[in-house]
C-alpha positions, 0 to 999 in steps of 0.5 A: 539681247539683255539691256538695263532696265530703266529702273535699275533692277534685273535686265530686260531682253528685247526679241528681234522685234524690239519688244521685251521677251517674258520669261518661260518661267512667266507663263508657269506662274501664270498657270500656277495663279490661275490654279491656286485662284480657283484653290482659293475660291474652293478654299472660302467654302471649306472654311464656311463649313469648317466655322459651322460644323465646330460650332455645332461641335462646341454647342453640343461638347460643353464649348469645347472644340474639336481638336482635329478640326482646330488642326485642320483649321491652322493648316488651312490658314497657313495654307491660305496665307501662303497662296495669297503671298504667292499670288501677290508676289511677296513670295517666290514659293508655290504653295501646296500641291507644289510644296509639302503642307506644313 
């Protein structure tokens, strides 16, 4: 039975025991958040390797970066931003692999 939320936002559903019912999509969100958290941890390692490789390339290429690595770095940065927005609740859109990588 939905009752108004004391904060005036969305109604809260109460079960027979009088406790609020957590929506089913919150369990899905929890699983997504755990997986995204693991991917964010891996992205730190990928970022560190990318920086080292790009620096070495620039060192031996007259200061010019590898364009493919630079493009990958941009895509990685966009994914990290989307993942952090989803993790913090600023966005309801799940990042890759649930949506296309921009």
